[in-house]
TORKOL-4160 file (C-alpha; in steps of 0.2 Angstrom, whole numbers, padded with zeros to 4 digits, m for minus):
209
<pt num="1" X="0069" Y="1341" Z="0581"/>
<pt num="2" X="0085" Y="1332" Z="0583"/>
<pt num="3" X="0093" Y="1347" Z="0592"/>
<pt num="4" X="0078" Y="1347" Z="0604"/>
<pt num="5" X="0080" Y="1329" Z="0607"/>
<pt num="6" X="0098" Y="1330" Z="0611"/>
<pt num="7" X="0095" Y="1345" Z="0622"/>
<pt num="8" X="0082" Y="1335" Z="0631"/>
<pt num="9" X="0094" Y="1320" Z="0633"/>
<pt num="10" X="0107" Y="1332" Z="0640"/>
<pt num="11" X="0095" Y="1340" Z="0653"/>
<pt num="12" X="0089" Y="1323" Z="0658"/>
<pt num="13" X="0107" Y="1316" Z="0660"/>
<pt num="14" X="0112" Y="1332" Z="0670"/>
<pt num="15" X="0097" Y="1330" Z="0682"/>
<pt num="16" X="0101" Y="1312" Z="0684"/>
<pt num="17" X="0119" Y="1316" Z="0689"/>
<pt num="18" X="0113" Y="1329" Z="0701"/>
<pt num="19" X="0102" Y="1316" Z="0709"/>
<pt num="20" X="0115" Y="1303" Z="0710"/>
<pt num="21" X="0128" Y="1316" Z="0718"/>
<pt num="22" X="0115" Y="1321" Z="0731"/>
<pt num="23" X="0111" Y="1303" Z="0735"/>
<pt num="24" X="0129" Y="1299" Z="0738"/>
<pt num="25" X="0132" Y="1315" Z="0749"/>
<pt num="26" X="0116" Y="1310" Z="0759"/>
<pt num="27" X="0122" Y="1292" Z="0762"/>
<pt num="28" X="0140" Y="1298" Z="0767"/>
<pt num="29" X="0133" Y="1311" Z="0779"/>
<pt num="30" X="0121" Y="1299" Z="0787"/>
<pt num="31" X="0135" Y="1286" Z="0790"/>
<pt num="32" X="0147" Y="1299" Z="0797"/>
<pt num="33" X="0134" Y="1308" Z="0808"/>
<pt num="34" X="0129" Y="1291" Z="0815"/>
<pt num="35" X="0147" Y="1286" Z="0819"/>
<pt num="36" X="0154" Y="1302" Z="0825"/>
<pt num="37" X="0139" Y="1314" Z="0829"/>
<pt num="38" X="0135" Y="1330" Z="0822"/>
<pt num="39" X="0148" Y="1341" Z="0831"/>
<pt num="40" X="0163" Y="1329" Z="0827"/>
<pt num="41" X="0158" Y="1327" Z="0808"/>
<pt num="42" X="0165" Y="1340" Z="0796"/>
<pt num="43" X="0160" Y="1344" Z="0779"/>
<pt num="44" X="0177" Y="1339" Z="0773"/>
<pt num="45" X="0175" Y="1322" Z="0780"/>
<pt num="46" X="0158" Y="1320" Z="0771"/>
<pt num="47" X="0165" Y="1326" Z="0755"/>
<pt num="48" X="0180" Y="1314" Z="0756"/>
<pt num="49" X="0168" Y="1299" Z="0760"/>
<pt num="50" X="0156" Y="1304" Z="0746"/>
<pt num="51" X="0170" Y="1308" Z="0734"/>
<pt num="52" X="0164" Y="1325" Z="0730"/>
<pt num="53" X="0170" Y="1343" Z="0733"/>
<pt num="54" X="0166" Y="1353" Z="0748"/>
<pt num="55" X="0159" Y="1366" Z="0736"/>
<pt num="56" X="0147" Y="1352" Z="0729"/>
<pt num="57" X="0140" Y="1349" Z="0746"/>
<pt num="58" X="0137" Y="1368" Z="0749"/>
<pt num="59" X="0129" Y="1369" Z="0732"/>
<pt num="60" X="0117" Y="1355" Z="0736"/>
<pt num="61" X="0113" Y="1359" Z="0754"/>
<pt num="62" X="0119" Y="1376" Z="0759"/>
<pt num="63" X="0126" Y="1371" Z="0776"/>
<pt num="64" X="0130" Y="1356" Z="0787"/>
<pt num="65" X="0114" Y="1359" Z="0798"/>
<pt num="66" X="0103" Y="1358" Z="0782"/>
<pt num="67" X="0112" Y="1343" Z="0776"/>
<pt num="68" X="0110" Y="1335" Z="0793"/>
<pt num="69" X="0091" Y="1337" Z="0792"/>
<pt num="70" X="0090" Y="1331" Z="0775"/>
<pt num="71" X="0100" Y="1315" Z="0779"/>
<pt num="72" X="0089" Y="1312" Z="0794"/>
<pt num="73" X="0073" Y="1314" Z="0782"/>
<pt num="74" X="0082" Y="1302" Z="0770"/>
<pt num="75" X="0085" Y="1289" Z="0784"/>
<pt num="76" X="0067" Y="1289" Z="0789"/>
<pt num="77" X="0061" Y="1287" Z="0771"/>
<pt num="78" X="0060" Y="1268" Z="0771"/>
<pt num="79" X="0048" Y="1269" Z="0787"/>
<pt num="80" X="0037" Y="1281" Z="0777"/>
<pt num="81" X="0037" Y="1269" Z="0762"/>
<pt num="82" X="0033" Y="1254" Z="0772"/>
<pt num="83" X="0019" Y="1263" Z="0780"/>
<pt num="84" X="0011" Y="1267" Z="0763"/>
<pt num="85" X="0014" Y="1249" Z="0757"/>
<pt num="86" X="0006" Y="1241" Z="0772"/>
<pt num="87" X="m0009" Y="1253" Z="0771"/>
<pt num="88" X="m0013" Y="1248" Z="0753"/>
<pt num="89" X="m0027" Y="1235" Z="0750"/>
<pt num="90" X="m0027" Y="1229" Z="0768"/>
<pt num="91" X="m0042" Y="1228" Z="0780"/>
<pt num="92" X="m0042" Y="1240" Z="0795"/>
<pt num="93" X="m0040" Y="1226" Z="0808"/>
<pt num="94" X="m0024" Y="1219" Z="0799"/>
<pt num="95" X="m0018" Y="1236" Z="0795"/>
<pt num="96" X="m0018" Y="1242" Z="0814"/>
<pt num="97" X="m0007" Y="1227" Z="0818"/>
<pt num="98" X="0004" Y="1230" Z="0803"/>
<pt num="99" X="0007" Y="1248" Z="0807"/>
<pt num="100" X="0013" Y="1243" Z="0824"/>
<pt num="101" X="0024" Y="1229" Z="0816"/>
<pt num="102" X="0032" Y="1242" Z="0804"/>
<pt num="103" X="0035" Y="1254" Z="0818"/>
<pt num="104" X="0043" Y="1241" Z="0830"/>
<pt num="105" X="0054" Y="1233" Z="0816"/>
<pt num="106" X="0061" Y="1250" Z="0810"/>
<pt num="107" X="0065" Y="1255" Z="0828"/>
<pt num="108" X="0073" Y="1239" Z="0832"/>
<pt num="109" X="0083" Y="1238" Z="0817"/>
<pt num="110" X="0089" Y="1256" Z="0819"/>
<pt num="111" X="0088" Y="1259" Z="0838"/>
<pt num="112" X="0106" Y="1266" Z="0840"/>
<pt num="113" X="0103" Y="1279" Z="0826"/>
<pt num="114" X="0086" Y="1284" Z="0832"/>
<pt num="115" X="0092" Y="1285" Z="0850"/>
<pt num="116" X="0106" Y="1296" Z="0844"/>
<pt num="117" X="0094" Y="1308" Z="0836"/>
<pt num="118" X="0084" Y="1309" Z="0852"/>
<pt num="119" X="0099" Y="1313" Z="0862"/>
<pt num="120" X="0105" Y="1326" Z="0849"/>
<pt num="121" X="0088" Y="1335" Z="0849"/>
<pt num="122" X="0088" Y="1336" Z="0868"/>
<pt num="123" X="0106" Y="1342" Z="0869"/>
<pt num="124" X="0108" Y="1354" Z="0855"/>
<pt num="125" X="0097" Y="1369" Z="0851"/>
<pt num="126" X="0104" Y="1370" Z="0833"/>
<pt num="127" X="0101" Y="1351" Z="0830"/>
<pt num="128" X="0084" Y="1353" Z="0838"/>
<pt num="129" X="0080" Y="1366" Z="0825"/>
<pt num="130" X="0086" Y="1355" Z="0811"/>
<pt num="131" X="0077" Y="1339" Z="0816"/>
<pt num="132" X="0061" Y="1346" Z="0823"/>
<pt num="133" X="0052" Y="1348" Z="0807"/>
<pt num="134" X="0057" Y="1331" Z="0801"/>
<pt num="135" X="0053" Y="1322" Z="0817"/>
<pt num="136" X="0036" Y="1331" Z="0819"/>
<pt num="137" X="0031" Y="1328" Z="0801"/>
<pt num="138" X="0035" Y="1309" Z="0803"/>
<pt num="139" X="0026" Y="1309" Z="0820"/>
<pt num="140" X="0010" Y="1317" Z="0812"/>
<pt num="141" X="0010" Y="1306" Z="0797"/>
<pt num="142" X="0011" Y="1290" Z="0808"/>
<pt num="143" X="m0003" Y="1297" Z="0820"/>
<pt num="144" X="m0014" Y="1301" Z="0805"/>
<pt num="145" X="m0012" Y="1283" Z="0798"/>
<pt num="146" X="m0017" Y="1276" Z="0815"/>
<pt num="147" X="m0032" Y="1288" Z="0816"/>
<pt num="148" X="m0038" Y="1284" Z="0799"/>
<pt num="149" X="m0037" Y="1265" Z="0803"/>
<pt num="150" X="m0046" Y="1268" Z="0820"/>
<pt num="151" X="m0060" Y="1278" Z="0811"/>
<pt num="152" X="m0064" Y="1262" Z="0801"/>
<pt num="153" X="m0063" Y="1250" Z="0817"/>
<pt num="154" X="m0071" Y="1260" Z="0831"/>
<pt num="155" X="m0090" Y="1263" Z="0834"/>
<pt num="156" X="m0094" Y="1280" Z="0829"/>
<pt num="157" X="m0096" Y="1287" Z="0847"/>
<pt num="158" X="m0077" Y="1284" Z="0851"/>
<pt num="159" X="m0065" Y="1298" Z="0847"/>
<pt num="160" X="m0052" Y="1291" Z="0834"/>
<pt num="161" X="m0042" Y="1307" Z="0835"/>
<pt num="162" X="m0039" Y="1306" Z="0854"/>
<pt num="163" X="m0036" Y="1287" Z="0854"/>
<pt num="164" X="m0024" Y="1288" Z="0839"/>
<pt num="165" X="m0014" Y="1302" Z="0848"/>
<pt num="166" X="m0014" Y="1291" Z="0864"/>
<pt num="167" X="m0007" Y="1276" Z="0856"/>
<pt num="168" X="0006" Y="1285" Z="0847"/>
<pt num="169" X="0011" Y="1294" Z="0863"/>
<pt num="170" X="0013" Y="1277" Z="0871"/>
<pt num="171" X="0025" Y="1272" Z="0857"/>
<pt num="172" X="0035" Y="1288" Z="0859"/>
<pt num="173" X="0036" Y="1285" Z="0877"/>
<pt num="174" X="0043" Y="1267" Z="0874"/>
<pt num="175" X="0056" Y="1275" Z="0863"/>
<pt num="176" X="0061" Y="1287" Z="0876"/>
<pt num="177" X="0061" Y="1275" Z="0890"/>
<pt num="178" X="0073" Y="1264" Z="0879"/>
<pt num="179" X="0086" Y="1278" Z="0882"/>
<pt num="180" X="0086" Y="1276" Z="0901"/>
<pt num="181" X="0080" Y="1258" Z="0904"/>
<pt num="182" X="0095" Y="1246" Z="0905"/>
<pt num="183" X="0083" Y="1231" Z="0906"/>
<pt num="184" X="0085" Y="1222" Z="0889"/>
<pt num="185" X="0068" Y="1215" Z="0891"/>
<pt num="186" X="0060" Y="1232" Z="0893"/>
<pt num="187" X="0056" Y="1236" Z="0875"/>
<pt num="188" X="0047" Y="1219" Z="0873"/>
<pt num="189" X="0037" Y="1221" Z="0889"/>
<pt num="190" X="0032" Y="1239" Z="0884"/>
<pt num="191" X="0028" Y="1233" Z="0866"/>
<pt num="192" X="0017" Y="1219" Z="0873"/>
<pt num="193" X="0008" Y="1232" Z="0884"/>
<pt num="194" X="0004" Y="1243" Z="0869"/>
<pt num="195" X="m0003" Y="1228" Z="0859"/>
<pt num="196" X="m0013" Y="1223" Z="0874"/>
<pt num="197" X="m0021" Y="1241" Z="0875"/>
<pt num="198" X="m0024" Y="1241" Z="0856"/>
<pt num="199" X="m0033" Y="1225" Z="0858"/>
<pt num="200" X="m0045" Y="1232" Z="0871"/>
<pt num="201" X="m0052" Y="1245" Z="0859"/>
<pt num="202" X="m0070" Y="1241" Z="0854"/>
<pt num="203" X="m0073" Y="1236" Z="0836"/>
<pt num="204" X="m0089" Y="1240" Z="0826"/>
<pt num="205" X="m0093" Y="1222" Z="0822"/>
<pt num="206" X="m0093" Y="1218" Z="0841"/>
<pt num="207" X="m0104" Y="1233" Z="0846"/>
<pt num="208" X="m0119" Y="1227" Z="0856"/>
<pt num="209" X="m0136" Y="1229" Z="0848"/>
């Protein structure tokens, strides 16, 4: 029994060390990718910053493109977590507002990195392949959260699926326009437009009898 207990402790400790190393590599990679871009960041630089060997990086992630995709997924994890947190025990009306607040805050706080991701996807087929699953999965989760909320708010004759897709498309458009619009007031103006359109959606409790 003692031997089994010691073996269990050893396995747990080894698993913990692997997780810590992986986390350290991801943080170092994200910092360097954001600063230098994908093409100008080397595995050697990441290893040095993370204080691990190149072999450790390849063991955990296989190649730089996979590491890039994983680091981007890690970057968006707080957004996913905040969405889940704001969906718990919150009435649908407040939830719709909170979903947008979480989105807007995350984009505002991380605008440079997010815009860099968008540029990389547009410019590099290799990066597009690495990023596409991460970004599409995030987009779909966000759309589903909006859809579920609208299903609770809208009268039954309205198409929550289509309206959720439309609202998320507006938010995506706002993000892309931010890449080319030099007006510093542009994001706030477009954000106000999205909120105004959301306010026009009918609610079940205001449906005429």
